[in-house]
NUMARMI-704954 format. One line per 4 residues: number of its first residue (from 1); for each residue x negated, y, z negated of C-alpha. Coordinates in steps of 0.001 Angstrom, whole numbers, plus 500000, padded with zeros to 6 digits. Layout:
N
NUM> X Y Z ~ ...
END
This chain:
583
1> 338671 862638 196453 ~ 341611 860838 198025 ~ 345177 861650 197087 ~ 348558 860072 197788
5> 350966 861628 200246 ~ 354702 861192 199613 ~ 356489 860689 202939 ~ 360164 861383 203323
9> 361929 859880 206297 ~ 364558 857446 207561 ~ 364219 853760 208164 ~ 366483 851089 209646
13> 367501 849895 206200 ~ 367702 853360 204669 ~ 369486 855868 206945 ~ 368695 858573 204428
17> 365760 859742 202359 ~ 362950 857277 201809 ~ 359915 857733 199621 ~ 356696 856197 200853
21> 353185 856488 199511 ~ 350092 856594 201721 ~ 346612 858013 201660 ~ 345793 861541 202702
25> 343236 860165 205145 ~ 342499 856896 206871 ~ 338789 857337 206159 ~ 338970 856122 202574
29> 338268 852389 202616 ~ 339749 850580 199687 ~ 342206 853367 198865 ~ 345199 851829 197083
33> 347600 854084 199007 ~ 346703 852510 202372 ~ 348501 849535 203865 ~ 347174 846158 202696
37> 343970 845164 204435 ~ 341075 842798 203746 ~ 339205 844228 200750 ~ 335891 845863 201731
41> 332735 845237 199775 ~ 332927 847157 196530 ~ 330262 849681 195629 ~ 329684 851247 192297
45> 331997 854183 191888 ~ 334114 853366 194929 ~ 337868 853846 194502 ~ 339743 850690 193692
49> 343069 849692 192254 ~ 341403 849110 188918 ~ 341010 852870 188557 ~ 344752 853426 188943
53> 347625 852936 186566 ~ 348970 849438 186315 ~ 351583 848661 188942 ~ 350351 851099 191608
57> 349214 848352 193953 ~ 351106 847822 197174 ~ 352501 844512 196025 ~ 354545 846080 193203
61> 358212 846864 193339 ~ 359649 850280 194152 ~ 360335 851247 190563 ~ 356825 850490 189320
65> 355255 852035 192411 ~ 357035 855358 192040 ~ 356632 855487 188267 ~ 352903 854806 188384
69> 352438 857145 191349 ~ 354107 859975 189442 ~ 352087 859211 186315 ~ 348843 859031 188268
73> 349641 862283 190060 ~ 350494 864119 186880 ~ 347402 862877 185100 ~ 344912 863533 187894
77> 346266 866825 189226 ~ 346922 865259 192614 ~ 348200 867314 195531 ~ 351514 866415 197187
81> 352727 867111 200670 ~ 355849 866178 202602 ~ 354925 864206 205696 ~ 356809 864467 208962
85> 359688 862078 209385 ~ 358772 859189 211663 ~ 361013 856211 211965 ~ 358108 854099 213217
89> 356112 854666 210013 ~ 359111 853815 207876 ~ 359734 850697 209918 ~ 356160 849528 209479
93> 356491 850079 205754 ~ 359613 847904 205677 ~ 357696 845119 207399 ~ 354928 845343 204815
97> 357332 845227 201876 ~ 357264 841917 200084 ~ 360494 839863 200047 ~ 360582 839999 196266
101> 360736 843765 196050 ~ 363341 845009 193587 ~ 366211 846873 195198 ~ 366881 850363 193837
105> 370661 850642 193695 ~ 373382 851726 191326 ~ 373768 848915 188823 ~ 377070 847129 188313
109> 377704 847965 184660 ~ 381424 848852 184603 ~ 383462 845994 183166 ~ 387211 845436 183261
113> 387694 847202 179904 ~ 385506 850119 181025 ~ 387569 850396 184204 ~ 390850 850480 182311
117> 389499 853142 179929 ~ 388177 855193 182843 ~ 391572 855280 184573 ~ 393664 855754 181417
121> 391206 858303 180038 ~ 391326 860426 183172 ~ 395086 860172 183700 ~ 395968 861059 180111
125> 394516 864538 179928 ~ 395616 867519 177929 ~ 398841 867937 179948 ~ 400988 865461 178038
129> 399934 867146 174776 ~ 400105 870754 175871 ~ 402602 871373 178644 ~ 404999 868580 179603
133> 407645 871285 179863 ~ 407244 871748 183649 ~ 409400 868721 184399 ~ 412057 869778 181859
137> 412100 873366 183110 ~ 413007 872371 186687 ~ 415256 869386 185871 ~ 417157 871350 183165
141> 418177 868256 181179 ~ 416586 865573 179040 ~ 418154 862718 181001 ~ 417073 863845 184468
145> 413582 864754 183232 ~ 413050 861204 181940 ~ 414211 859815 185301 ~ 411704 862052 187078
149> 408897 860916 184745 ~ 409778 857305 185655 ~ 409904 858076 189397 ~ 406528 859849 189167
153> 405057 856799 187471 ~ 406460 854472 190141 ~ 405116 856681 192930 ~ 401662 856696 191276
157> 401780 852900 191016 ~ 402377 852717 194787 ~ 399389 854985 195445 ~ 397165 853114 193008
161> 398036 849754 194607 ~ 397190 851137 198048 ~ 393851 852346 196691 ~ 393276 848897 195163
165> 393479 847401 198661 ~ 391261 850122 200121 ~ 388706 849715 197310 ~ 388428 845959 197812
169> 388268 846331 201600 ~ 385837 849255 201821 ~ 383453 848515 198963 ~ 381915 851976 198800
173> 382099 854544 196052 ~ 383608 857918 196862 ~ 387355 857072 196955 ~ 389250 859040 199625
177> 386042 860477 201106 ~ 384699 856981 201856 ~ 388052 855768 203197 ~ 388579 858774 205491
181> 385004 858417 206732 ~ 385569 854750 207559 ~ 388904 855307 209287 ~ 388635 858711 210974
185> 384955 859600 211129 ~ 382722 862342 209821 ~ 384621 865570 210474 ~ 387663 864934 208291
189> 385495 863237 205659 ~ 383209 866269 205504 ~ 386189 868627 205100 ~ 387375 866423 202221
193> 383926 866620 200641 ~ 383682 870367 201253 ~ 387028 871005 199558 ~ 386002 868949 196539
197> 382660 870731 196377 ~ 384075 874255 196517 ~ 387325 873964 194583 ~ 388641 870660 193289
201> 385825 869193 191203 ~ 384038 872223 189676 ~ 387271 874107 189004 ~ 389029 871205 187308
205> 385947 870402 185201 ~ 385522 874012 184115 ~ 389208 874260 183121 ~ 389085 870996 181150
209> 385946 872200 179356 ~ 387584 875540 178511 ~ 390683 873768 177167 ~ 388442 871569 175014
213> 386620 874651 173708 ~ 389891 876459 172939 ~ 391155 873642 170718 ~ 387791 873312 168964
217> 387253 877038 168332 ~ 390797 878270 167642 ~ 391041 876819 164077 ~ 388219 879180 163091
221> 390306 882166 164272 ~ 393805 881420 162889 ~ 395102 884975 163119 ~ 393716 886018 166521
225> 392412 884718 169817 ~ 388953 883166 169830 ~ 386185 885287 171389 ~ 385762 884833 175128
229> 382024 884131 174798 ~ 382575 881460 172145 ~ 384973 879530 174393 ~ 382722 879693 177433
233> 379519 878810 175558 ~ 381102 875781 173901 ~ 382560 874714 177261 ~ 379099 875001 178829
237> 377580 872993 175980 ~ 380205 870277 176495 ~ 379446 870036 180230 ~ 375699 869908 179582
241> 376044 867259 176864 ~ 378211 864948 178968 ~ 375919 865443 181972 ~ 372967 864397 179802
245> 374862 861351 178491 ~ 375627 860146 182009 ~ 372083 860866 183201 ~ 370660 858775 180380
249> 372534 855524 180964 ~ 375745 854486 182689 ~ 376576 852490 179568 ~ 376430 855599 177378
253> 378996 857288 179605 ~ 381322 854280 179447 ~ 381020 854142 175648 ~ 382007 857826 175389
257> 384907 857163 177752 ~ 386090 854119 175814 ~ 386157 855864 172426 ~ 387804 859051 173717
261> 390474 856918 175411 ~ 391118 855010 172193 ~ 391450 858315 170295 ~ 393994 859864 172653
265> 396030 856669 172969 ~ 396148 856274 169170 ~ 397295 859896 168829 ~ 400073 859389 171386
269> 401122 856137 169713 ~ 401401 858076 166453 ~ 403655 860611 168198 ~ 405752 857795 169702
273> 406134 855983 166368 ~ 407151 859204 164631 ~ 409773 859821 167314 ~ 411115 856268 167109
277> 411383 856545 163321 ~ 413385 859775 163644 ~ 415520 858165 166304 ~ 416153 855232 163986
281> 417195 857671 161274 ~ 420004 858882 163504 ~ 418399 861922 165171 ~ 419925 861122 168562
285> 422091 864172 169095 ~ 419733 865526 171788 ~ 420495 862496 173950 ~ 424276 862905 173855
289> 425410 863959 177315 ~ 421728 863966 178256 ~ 422423 864739 181948 ~ 424610 867743 181182
293> 423359 870875 182949 ~ 421007 868940 185252 ~ 419711 870776 188288 ~ 420144 868516 191323
297> 418996 871103 193859 ~ 416346 869531 196104 ~ 413922 872389 195520 ~ 414074 872054 191739
301> 413828 868253 191841 ~ 410790 868571 194123 ~ 409046 870974 191751 ~ 409896 868791 188739
305> 408469 865717 190485 ~ 405418 867698 191485 ~ 404805 868643 187841 ~ 405119 865003 186777
309> 402729 863786 189479 ~ 400163 866365 188401 ~ 400153 864703 184972 ~ 399779 861279 186599
313> 396807 862337 188743 ~ 393602 860407 188099 ~ 394732 856933 189135 ~ 392034 856944 191845
317> 389183 857512 189365 ~ 387821 853965 189487 ~ 387576 854065 193284 ~ 384876 856717 192934
321> 382576 854163 191268 ~ 383415 851001 193221 ~ 379740 850120 193740 ~ 379170 850043 189975
325> 382069 847729 189071 ~ 381315 844168 188087 ~ 383158 841826 190459 ~ 385160 844649 192116
329> 387391 842256 194077 ~ 388860 841147 190747 ~ 388281 843994 188306 ~ 389297 846958 190481
333> 392884 845834 191223 ~ 393232 844306 187752 ~ 392140 847560 186062 ~ 394728 849449 188111
337> 397422 846863 187378 ~ 396776 847160 183625 ~ 396325 850945 183466 ~ 399319 852155 185437
341> 402065 850520 183313 ~ 400264 851635 180131 ~ 400178 855287 181197 ~ 403740 855283 182568
345> 405209 853745 179401 ~ 403190 856082 177148 ~ 404336 859150 179099 ~ 408027 858205 179011
349> 408020 857250 175308 ~ 406041 860365 174349 ~ 408643 862559 176032 ~ 411422 860611 174284
353> 409679 861389 170976 ~ 409406 865092 171866 ~ 413082 865236 172867 ~ 414133 863488 169641
357> 412509 866093 167367 ~ 412536 869306 169449 ~ 415414 870926 171274 ~ 415082 872290 174803
361> 414452 875850 173648 ~ 411578 874809 171363 ~ 409909 872847 174163 ~ 410234 875553 176801
365> 408924 878250 174459 ~ 405999 876230 173114 ~ 402472 876734 174446 ~ 401463 873306 173090
369> 404404 870932 172665 ~ 402455 868264 170764 ~ 401215 870856 168253 ~ 404783 872119 167698
373> 405898 868511 167245 ~ 403118 867855 164709 ~ 403998 870991 162726 ~ 407495 869605 162167
377> 406620 865934 161608 ~ 403061 865417 160384 ~ 402977 868052 157629 ~ 399463 868468 156210
381> 398121 866102 158886 ~ 399180 868376 161716 ~ 395491 869141 162373 ~ 395138 865695 163942
385> 396970 866681 167130 ~ 394681 869612 168101 ~ 391770 867268 167440 ~ 393398 864637 169672
389> 393873 867234 172433 ~ 390173 868110 172208 ~ 389241 864404 172353 ~ 391537 863966 175329
393> 389868 866843 177163 ~ 386431 865477 176241 ~ 387232 862070 177725 ~ 388919 863561 180774
397> 385878 865743 181439 ~ 383558 862744 181116 ~ 385631 860751 183628 ~ 385700 863711 186009
401> 381910 864113 185813 ~ 381405 860414 186559 ~ 383777 860501 189534 ~ 382561 863801 191034
405> 378870 862921 190763 ~ 379490 859668 192665 ~ 381422 861563 195323 ~ 378479 863934 195881
409> 376080 860977 195749 ~ 377923 859145 198537 ~ 378290 862372 200536 ~ 374523 862862 200402
413> 373890 859250 201354 ~ 376055 859743 204440 ~ 374068 862849 205421 ~ 376717 865441 204514
417> 374783 866911 201575 ~ 371032 867374 200958 ~ 369105 864102 200758 ~ 367897 864739 197216
421> 371397 864246 195779 ~ 371527 860546 196735 ~ 368544 859564 194592 ~ 368561 857261 191584
425> 366328 857330 188518 ~ 363784 854532 188883 ~ 364252 853227 185333 ~ 367754 854206 184254
429> 369405 853607 187647 ~ 371658 856647 187251 ~ 372247 859273 189981 ~ 370460 862029 188052
433> 370245 864613 190896 ~ 373958 864184 191721 ~ 374905 864603 188058 ~ 372728 867707 187722
437> 374200 869160 190911 ~ 377740 868530 189672 ~ 376942 870033 186258 ~ 375408 873112 187863
441> 378509 873694 189999 ~ 380784 873404 186944 ~ 378611 875866 184986 ~ 378726 878346 187866
445> 382529 878195 187912 ~ 382603 878778 184151 ~ 381335 882270 184931 ~ 384546 883044 186859
449> 386753 884901 184392 ~ 390086 884148 186085 ~ 389212 880537 186869 ~ 392763 879307 186244
453> 393816 881093 189426 ~ 391479 878859 191465 ~ 393348 875710 190474 ~ 396350 876928 192470
457> 394429 876710 195741 ~ 393906 872984 196026 ~ 397331 871374 195546 ~ 397945 871214 199287
461> 394450 869897 200073 ~ 394505 867271 197312 ~ 397719 865580 198420 ~ 396866 865979 202096
465> 393632 864009 201746 ~ 395180 861388 199448 ~ 397899 860851 202055 ~ 395308 860788 204841
469> 393476 857992 203018 ~ 396639 855868 203021 ~ 397230 856681 206697 ~ 393684 855386 207192
473> 394729 852174 205469 ~ 397522 851713 208020 ~ 395165 852617 210862 ~ 392581 850023 209767
477> 395328 847409 209457 ~ 396112 848038 213127 ~ 392556 848575 214391 ~ 390847 845832 212362
481> 393500 843203 211640 ~ 390923 840446 211062 ~ 388818 842423 208583 ~ 388421 840479 205296
485> 390786 841789 202636 ~ 390758 840203 199201 ~ 393964 842137 198416 ~ 396540 842696 201144
489> 399726 844553 200304 ~ 402995 844600 202140 ~ 403136 847523 204588 ~ 406143 848752 202613
493> 403855 850277 199958 ~ 401589 852456 202164 ~ 404475 853528 204415 ~ 406626 854681 201487
497> 403673 856446 199913 ~ 402829 858257 203160 ~ 406405 859463 203545 ~ 406409 860752 199964
501> 403049 862441 200508 ~ 404483 864423 203431 ~ 407068 865684 200980 ~ 404344 866603 198454
505> 402309 868457 201065 ~ 405375 870435 202165 ~ 406379 871433 198614 ~ 403433 873771 197855
509> 403630 875220 201370 ~ 407237 876134 200639 ~ 407008 877129 196978 ~ 403514 878652 196873
513> 402779 879634 200459 ~ 400038 882208 199854 ~ 397929 880018 197554 ~ 398402 877028 199861
517> 397199 879030 202861 ~ 394175 880187 200876 ~ 393444 876538 200049 ~ 393678 875615 203731
521> 391325 878480 204620 ~ 388800 877252 202032 ~ 388921 873771 203567 ~ 388478 875102 207102
525> 385532 877261 206016 ~ 383470 874073 206089 ~ 383761 873785 209876 ~ 380881 876198 210685
529> 378593 874311 208288 ~ 379565 871017 209864 ~ 378986 872024 213484 ~ 375957 874280 212903
533> 374100 872136 210359 ~ 375490 868632 209814 ~ 375984 867803 213500 ~ 372624 869258 214547
537> 369814 866642 214623 ~ 367260 867213 211894 ~ 364416 867855 214329 ~ 366431 870667 215950
541> 367264 872484 212741 ~ 365342 875691 211924 ~ 361806 874977 210745 ~ 362138 877182 207648
545> 365275 875285 206609 ~ 363538 871928 207014 ~ 360593 873134 204946 ~ 362833 874411 202166
549> 364770 871148 202063 ~ 361583 869063 202155 ~ 359940 871045 199348 ~ 363062 871041 197195
553> 363544 867314 197742 ~ 359911 866560 196941 ~ 359785 868464 193664 ~ 363269 867384 192584
557> 362274 863778 193190 ~ 359183 864189 191026 ~ 361081 866119 188336 ~ 363925 863580 188146
561> 361639 860568 188721 ~ 364066 859329 191357 ~ 363952 857467 194644 ~ 366432 857147 197471
565> 369197 854669 196773 ~ 369723 851589 198846 ~ 373220 850465 199797 ~ 374119 847199 198107
569> 375284 845484 201289 ~ 377666 842580 201288 ~ 376775 839283 202908 ~ 376812 839582 206656
573> 376898 843386 206581 ~ 374072 845356 208102 ~ 373132 849021 208182 ~ 374354 850981 211151
577> 370795 851515 212409 ~ 370324 847796 212750 ~ 373431 847214 214777 ~ 372317 845498 217994
581> 374877 847429 219995 ~ 373208 850695 219071 ~ 369874 849702 220623
END
């Protein structure tokens, strides 16, 4: 009996994992897994394509071929083996592929509205509801704190505009990872990916999930703290549910994001309206001499600004999914231009509402400012604010899962993570392995009891790599002045942002030296992996490691029904392997 062999190897058009199907032996005339050849005379009982599932013939597209191959294999008990990686075989397969073959890529399903909701939903997290007191604590006055909120919003607008230019110039998903890779090469890009993998993404997702669980479980335990296990189990369920939603269809994830964004914005509008009504009723005594007692020491202003910018983080979310945006040259910068003023205005007006109703002591002593505000204003409807906080966390977690999974997907496609992570489901066109990998990392970090301590380690790294991305923008302006740019900003914006980023990188080194040094050490721990594994050619890596990777990739591909993704190249762009200069 003949059986198909799944080959995994590179090709000129796919510099990463490629699935190919061939026969286990060349001695089976008429086998449907062989390259097309003149059909031999048919004998009774000889193997032919009529005995195989529909669509398994060599003329079918990739999706039908893989689907029918998997179905045939599962039904017939077929044996699988990972073939050696030969570029020549892959090249011959490319030549045999019909021009009409369907390309397996991430589909462009994110509209302008989805993009706005993704940015707003990720920027407006639980912080504005729970702990906006950081800015007030360091500024020491209502007036100065509002100025700092406005300055933080303006600074974020500068960064978002710079990322709008980068996103329309380098049309790859992955945000700062893709931009650093393009400007400065693999080493710095890998360190950025390594830091996100170990600390930034799984830690932030686990903390958001725990916050969501706290606000959902706490009403059932009004007189005591909720059980530890209940919080963690509900947080795990939330991560698993959102991972499933995004594995199923991209559209399902955007629908969840849209509705959660609407919920949190409506809740904040309710807070703002309540504050304006009280202000109209004459409750303005908190704003008399509003700058009295302000702390103008540079250290305190720096920490206050740092707290505000932490609440504004998330403006780069859409750049993680650039390849899935409809008409990115228009919708990416337009989504940013719409989102940033919305978030800035909402943040400033929400704080005005808080300051109208609550005095400074109430705000600084409150563990959840919005809940304290609702207790005084909303009466029997005060339960709506905890629900809004939970919805805000739910939407923020969904946006984080979308962004992180695309980061790991692009990292795998560039060869910095295992090949299996850059695969796409053949029917749903979602990066299922990347989503599962991201979900698994978040679940692992949920098991860390003191996980909130981990969040302190990445402040330095986060702002360093954001600033490095903008430095890369300036570098590409100098190195590639004639590169097509659908959006080209004045150099004033990236230069100002870079100067401010230096300030933000220095602040945690000064104020939280130990945690910052630990964060730097975590980033540098990726160097041995880079030089001992990533930089080593595949054929020179240990045989046992290659076998483990090949087996894992093979079975994960079958389990997830996925194939390697193809880069959706722009007109005139070619893969690096096809560059004539490289021959």
